[in-house]
Backbone bond lengths (Angstrom), bond angles and torsions (degrees), N, CA, C in turn:
res aa  C-N    CA-C-N  psi(-1)  N-CA   C-N-CA  omega(-1)  CA-C   N-CA-C  phi
1 L - - - 1.462 - - 1.528 111.13 -
2 L 1.315 116.86 -41.15 1.466 120.88 178.54 1.518 110.20 -62.37
3 F 1.329 116.98 -42.46 1.463 121.50 178.91 1.526 111.39 -59.86
4 V 1.324 116.83 -44.21 1.463 121.26 -179.70 1.521 110.70 -63.44
5 S 1.335 118.25 -42.82 1.460 120.08 -179.58 1.527 111.21 -67.25
6 L 1.331 117.81 -34.43 1.469 120.57 176.76 1.519 111.45 -69.70
7 L 1.314 117.08 -32.39 1.454 121.87 179.08 1.524 111.73 -74.98
8 V 1.319 117.44 -41.50 1.467 122.29 -175.96 1.528 111.68 -74.71
9 S 1.309 119.52 -35.85 1.460 122.82 -175.55 1.533 113.54 -56.82
10 P 1.349 120.11 -50.95 1.464 118.81 177.82 1.523 113.37 -64.42
11 L 1.332 117.26 -32.77 1.460 119.91 178.64 1.521 111.25 -66.24
12 A 1.317 117.27 -39.52 1.467 121.06 179.05 1.520 110.46 -66.60
13 M 1.319 117.04 -38.56 1.466 120.71 -178.89 1.520 111.74 -71.88
14 A 1.329 118.02 -26.99 1.460 121.52 -178.90 1.526 111.80 -63.62
15 G 1.333 118.96 -28.65 1.453 122.08 -178.88 1.517 114.14 -77.61
16 A 1.318 117.92 -19.33 1.461 121.61 -178.65 1.522 109.76 -82.45
17 S 1.341 116.84 126.35 1.458 120.04 178.58 1.524 110.35 -93.28
18 K 1.316 115.50 158.21 1.456 122.45 -178.58 1.528 110.44 -63.71
19 T 1.323 116.76 143.25 1.466 120.63 176.97 1.519 110.31 -102.13
20 Y 1.327 115.85 151.76 1.462 124.57 178.98 1.522 107.83 -129.31
21 Q 1.342 116.94 165.83 1.467 121.14 179.21 1.519 110.93 -134.19
22 V 1.313 115.11 149.36 1.453 122.67 169.13 1.530 106.82 -136.56
23 T 1.328 115.82 136.37 1.465 121.61 -178.32 1.525 109.56 -125.10
24 G 1.338 115.91 138.15 1.454 120.68 177.21 1.512 110.58 166.67
25 P 1.337 116.05 -178.28 1.463 119.96 179.00 1.534 111.32 -76.62
26 V 1.321 115.36 147.46 1.460 121.76 178.04 1.526 109.17 -79.31
27 L 1.340 116.23 128.14 1.464 121.40 175.96 1.520 111.56 -96.67
28 E 1.340 116.18 -37.71 1.467 122.16 179.39 1.518 108.11 -146.43
29 V 1.326 115.98 149.67 1.452 120.53 174.37 1.529 109.00 -146.24
30 T 1.339 115.59 129.91 1.462 121.70 175.91 1.532 107.62 -132.13
31 D 1.323 116.15 -179.79 1.463 120.29 177.03 1.529 111.95 -66.64
32 T 1.345 117.52 -20.89 1.466 120.90 -174.66 1.522 114.98 -114.86
33 S 1.346 118.09 -6.77 1.462 119.18 -179.54 1.524 111.63 -158.68
34 I 1.336 113.95 164.96 1.461 122.20 173.08 1.522 106.96 -137.66
35 V 1.323 117.07 139.29 1.459 122.03 177.23 1.519 107.41 -115.16
36 V 1.346 115.46 124.66 1.460 122.92 -177.11 1.521 108.92 -119.75
37 Q 1.330 117.42 136.56 1.465 122.75 176.52 1.518 108.48 -86.77
38 K 1.343 116.81 122.00 1.467 121.78 175.89 1.514 106.60 -124.92
39 G 1.321 116.05 102.45 1.463 119.81 -174.87 1.515 109.40 64.65
40 Q 1.334 116.05 -124.51 1.470 120.81 178.45 1.530 112.17 -92.76
41 E 1.329 117.05 -2.55 1.462 121.30 -175.91 1.527 112.25 -100.07
42 K 1.328 115.22 149.16 1.463 122.10 173.55 1.518 107.37 -107.86
43 W 1.320 116.41 122.30 1.458 122.44 -179.37 1.519 108.85 -103.81
44 E 1.333 117.75 117.40 1.456 122.31 176.05 1.525 107.89 -101.85
45 I 1.317 116.36 121.92 1.455 122.13 -176.74 1.524 108.70 -123.79
46 A 1.323 115.64 129.83 1.465 120.71 179.33 1.526 110.12 -70.28
47 R 1.322 115.38 149.97 1.460 121.15 174.49 1.526 108.26 -145.72
48 D 1.334 115.58 162.78 1.459 119.78 -179.76 1.521 109.72 -142.96
49 K 1.329 116.13 -169.65 1.464 120.91 -176.28 1.520 112.90 -63.89
50 D 1.329 117.83 -20.54 1.466 121.72 -179.12 1.529 113.19 -90.12
51 T 1.332 117.71 -5.28 1.459 121.01 178.89 1.526 109.09 -68.17
52 K 1.326 116.53 124.77 1.467 121.22 179.69 1.517 109.35 -82.17
53 V 1.319 117.02 130.43 1.466 122.81 178.97 1.518 108.22 -123.30
54 K 1.336 116.27 125.52 1.467 121.92 174.91 1.518 107.73 -110.85
55 G 1.314 117.57 130.70 1.458 121.30 179.10 1.510 112.20 91.88
56 D 1.344 114.74 -171.96 1.466 122.79 -176.50 1.525 109.12 -93.50
57 L 1.325 116.88 101.02 1.462 122.05 -178.31 1.519 109.55 -86.03
58 K 1.334 116.20 112.55 1.464 121.50 179.00 1.516 109.13 -154.70
59 V 1.324 116.06 164.92 1.463 121.82 177.79 1.526 108.87 -57.43
60 G 1.342 115.30 132.25 1.460 121.06 179.66 1.519 113.53 98.47
61 S 1.333 117.73 -21.53 1.462 120.64 178.12 1.523 109.87 -66.96
62 K 1.333 116.89 142.75 1.459 120.20 172.73 1.523 106.87 -86.46
63 V 1.337 116.32 127.69 1.455 121.20 -176.36 1.529 110.82 -129.99
64 T 1.301 115.23 158.81 1.457 122.83 166.26 1.518 106.10 -119.38
65 V 1.329 116.27 119.84 1.458 122.46 -178.83 1.521 108.22 -105.01
66 E 1.322 115.82 124.82 1.459 121.06 173.41 1.517 106.76 -99.41
67 Y 1.336 116.66 129.20 1.459 120.16 -176.03 1.523 110.65 -141.07
68 R 1.322 116.01 166.60 1.459 123.83 175.55 1.529 108.35 -123.35
69 M 1.307 115.93 150.63 1.457 120.52 175.54 1.521 109.08 -105.34
70 S 1.317 115.50 135.11 1.463 119.89 174.68 1.532 108.75 -145.33
71 A 1.299 115.73 148.35 1.465 121.02 -179.15 1.520 110.36 -74.94
72 A 1.326 116.22 134.04 1.463 121.35 175.16 1.523 110.12 -87.42
73 S 1.336 116.37 -35.13 1.467 120.54 175.42 1.516 108.26 -159.14
74 I 1.319 115.46 157.48 1.467 122.37 178.25 1.521 107.79 -138.50
75 E 1.330 116.03 131.83 1.464 120.48 175.96 1.531 107.90 -122.94
76 A 1.307 116.18 115.30 1.461 121.09 178.04 1.520 109.33 -99.75
77 K 1.335 117.17 141.58 1.464 121.35 -179.72 1.503 109.77 -125.09
């Protein structure tokens, strides 16, 4: 049993991707995205029905968005 748990644990962790954060005021918010001002840059981040939201999310609110990066497609030549 100990061997199985040691074998399964690294495999489960391999599927989890690193998380990142961006903090700033909300410029736009829709059901599918949020736009956050970070310095001089505007960060547009996709969201869906499974995105957890705590508090009152609206334009002007200061937020911290935790997100993950994943490839949508890759073309090798």
